[in-house]
N, C-alpha and C positions, 0 to 999 in steps of 0.2 A: 544573714538579719546580723549578729554580731562582727560581724566583718563589717559594715557599710555603720554602723552608731562607732565602733573604733575611728571610722575612717573620718566622721564629724567630729568626734572630739577631741582627737588630731590636731582639727584643723581651727576648731576652735583655740586649742591651745596656741597651734603656732599665731594666728593673731591676736591672740593676748601677747604674748613674748615679743611678737616685731613692735605695740605699740607701746612697749614697755620701753624696749630696745631702742628704739627709733630717737632721732634727733626730735631734741621737744620744739623747734620752731619749725621740725615739717610737720608733727604729731597735729599742731594747733592750724597750720594750713589745710592737713586735712579734713577737722572739724569742722575746720569756718565754712571749706569748701563742699559737707557734708549739709550745715544749715542750709547753704545757701539754695543746695540742690532741692529739697524740700520744700522749702517753699515756693522756690522754680515751679516746683509741680504744681501746685496747687494755680498758680498766676498763669501759666501755658501760653503766655506771649512776652514779647520783645518788642519793641519802637527803637529804633533805629534814627537821628538826622545825620548825618555828613556828609562834609566836603570831600573826600575820599571819589578819586574814581571810580565810577559804577565797575570795571573794570577789576578794580581793586579791592573792593567793598566787602562786591557781590562775595567774591570766592573764600573768601574770611567768615562772612557770614552763616554759607552752606558748608562752612566745616566747621561753627560752633554749631552749625541745628544736627549736622552729624554727632556729635559729641552730646549733644542734648536735646534728643529727638521729641522729648515732649515739650518742647520750645518751639511757636513759630511765631516767627520773627517778623516782622514789616521795615523796610529800610527807607526814610525820604532822601537823596541824594539831591543837593543843589550846590550854588557856590557858597561860600563861608556867609557875603555878605547879606544875598538871601534868608536863608537859615537863619543868622542873628535877626532877621528883619522878623521873620516867620515865627520865632520862637516868643520875643518881647511882644508882637502882639496879639500870639495866645494866651500869653501869662496876663498881658494888662487886660485881659476880656475875661479872665479865671477859669483858663483854659489850659489842662495840663497831658498833651496829648503825646510828648516823644517823653520816653525814660530817660534817654543820653544824646548827649552831641559829641561828635567830633569836629571842630575846627580849630581852624586857626587863632579864631576871635573869639573864644572861650573869656579872655579875662571879663570884654561886656557883659556876655550873660552872666559872667561870676558878680559884676555890678548891680546887675537886675534883678538882684535874686532868685533868678531862674534856675542857680546848678548848685546841687546842698557836695555838703563834703565827704570824703570817699575816700580811705588809705587802704589804696590795695598792696594786699602780699609781697603782688608785685613788686610796689614799687620801691624797693628797697633795693634792686639792681637800677639807678638809675640816677644820676650823680643830679645836682640842687638845682642846678636850674633848668632842666627838663624836666621839674613839675614843683608843682607848687608844694614848695618843704613845709612852708606855716601851714595855710590853714586846710591844706588836704583837696582843694577843689578839683583839680588836676594835673594830669601827668601824662606828657609827650605820646605820641605813637610813633607818629617819622618828622623828619626835619628838612627845612630846604635851607642850603649855604646861600648867601648873596657873596658872591666872587668875580677877583678879574681874570676875564679868561680871552685866550689869544687863538690865529691863526697861525701854527707851527711853519707852514711854510711864508708866511709873513712877519713873525717875531720869533727871534731864538730864544733859549729857554732865559739866557743869562740876561736878555735886553728886555724879560717880559717885565713889565712893573712890580716891583715887589709891596710895596706900598699904598695905602690910597694915594698919598700924595704924588704919589707918578706919573698919575694920569693927565699931573699938568704939566708935563715937558711939553715944551714947546713942539718939538719934531711928534707929538700925536693928535698936534692941532686936528680936527676933520676927523680923523680915525678913530674913534672913540665912538659906540651905540649903548642907549639906554635908553631902558622900558620909559616912556612917557609918564607911566603910574609907579615909578620906583618907590613911591612914600615912606616902606615900612626901612628898606636901607639908611630915607635920609632922619627918619624919625629917630632911627636907632644911633645913627653917628650921635644926633644930639644929645641923648641922651651917654652915649658912652664921652664923647668929646668937650659938652659945654657946647655950651649957645654960640659965644665969639670966635669959639676957633672954627665950629662949623660952618657960619656964617662967612666968614673968611675964604674956609675951601666949596663951597658952594660958588662964591662966588666971580672964584677965579674960575672953577671948573665951568660954569656958563659963557666964557669966554674962548673951551674950547674949541665952539663948532661939534656938537655932538650930534650923531646921527638918533635920532630916536624913533624910535619903532615901538610896536604893541607885542606884548607878549615874550616870553622868555627861550620859549621852545622854537619860536620862528628867529630872534635872534644869536640864537645859536648855532640855525643852518644856515643864516645868511653870514656868519663870521668864517664859520666853515667856508664857504662856497666862494669868500673873499671879498665880498663886498664893504668890510671893513678890518681893520689887524684885532682892537681889542673889542670888549664889552665888560656890561656887567651881567655875571652868570649866575645861573643854579648849577656848583659842582656836578650836582648829579645826573643833570640834562647833559653834562659837556663829556660826563664819561659812558655815558649810554651812548652818543656818539663817538665818542671816539673809540670804541670797544667795537665799533662796524665798519670802520675807517675812515671819518672827518679826520682832515690837518687838527683839529685844536684842541687847547687843556686850558688845565686852569692852573692860579695860584693861592697856596692855602698860608703865609706867612701874610698876610696885613691885618692891620690891630683895629678894628677886632673885626674878625668874620663874624658875618651880621647874620643871625641865624631865625627864620620864622618855626614855629613850634606847631603841627597839629596835635592839637589835645584833645580828652577825650576827658567827658567828665560827667555826672551823674546829675539828672534833674532833681528839682530842690523841692520837688511831690509828684515821684515816679508811681505811675502805677503799677508797674510790675518792677518794684525793688529790687528781690532778689537773682531775680533774670536779668537783670542792668548789672548787679555790681558781678553776677560773674560772667557778662561777657564782657566788664572790664577788665577782672584778671585775663581770661582769656586772650581777649588782644594785647594784653603787656606782657603776656607772657612770652617764654624764650621762642619757643614754636611759631607763637605766632609771629615775631616780629623779624625773625629768621626768613618767616614767607612774605612779609614787608620787603625784606629786602630784595627778595629776589623778585620784586619790581624795578630793582636797579633804585629804589627811595632809601634813605639813608634813617636806618629804623634810629630809635629815641632811645634802647635800650643799650646799655652799657657793656654787657658781658657779650651782645652780638657784634659781629665783627662789620662792617659799614662797607659796602663794595669796592673802595678802593682804601689801602694802608696809608691815601693823604689825607681821611676824611674821618682819622681816629683821634677822638674824641680830649684824649688828653692835651693831645698833642699841638692843639689849636687854640688859638683865641678868641674863644666864642661869647656871645653877646646878645641876649635873646630879642627880639622888637618887643619893647614895651606893651604893656596889655594895657594901658588906658588910650592908645594907638586909633581906636574903632570910637572911641569915643568922642574923640578930639578930631576925628578925621577932617573935617570940613577946616579945620582952624591949619592941620598940615597940610591939606592940599593948596590953601590958600597961598599958605607961604612959599611951597616946591615953587608952584607955576607962577610964582610970581619971580621968584629968582629966577630961574630957567626965558623965563619970557613965553610959557607955552601958554 
């Protein structure tokens, strides 16, 4: 009996000593998590709206449930546009069915006051471009890079476009493919270059006989098949296909590299705030970001290596798609389609 008492006392003393000697930041984060866990046990539920593929979002949620088995999760997966419309409709009706959302259009939800501020302790590991550094309303989960891609059997690395302006070379006329809804790319160049320069560039590009297709996955596949030598592609998609043997590559020297960010944000009126904050901390953690990288995604967290060294954030001239894109969507669509005669 005395032996067991001594062991328990030793354990208590060791825990006290550890708490006193641990770095202050770690102690604060541990206290933060403990408070959330206590509250989440009382809530017992979590509702997540996301545009992440179900093959990616469901395993993350399964891992979360294993770590916090007292939380039952409910996942609604749809396109970012559908989630945006659903949330806005629900909020206008006075319903707050979701606890958190993860979509590229998170800025629109912020503008509709559907997202509330929450600064996760994990957000310190994210560069300012990939989080709401001012208001704390969102943090990126993963990114998509819009870049020039090329068929390596048809175009050499030396010959491949190094700048967006290189697409205007007469030799590429009729040989470039672009998604017919490449609005985020267009809007971001407007923000980066200004209207005069962008309009001039787009007008010249419109004379290049663009081969319009729908979907970046399809475009990468057709480029690999030799249907056209150049395209605007997602870098992570090219990396994935290239590793499978496709004769394609991409260029990381353009300025800017347009970046869409799938971001997570807390509901402004969550039914399960503690569980929601726990999940935000969880999905932004290094372990979860490494899992996202295993999906061949580009994780937003700075201390997690991307799928390719070419994607290293600090070496690229990144420009995030402006968050007013969704609210001015019809205007941008009209202008883009008018320029290219679509």
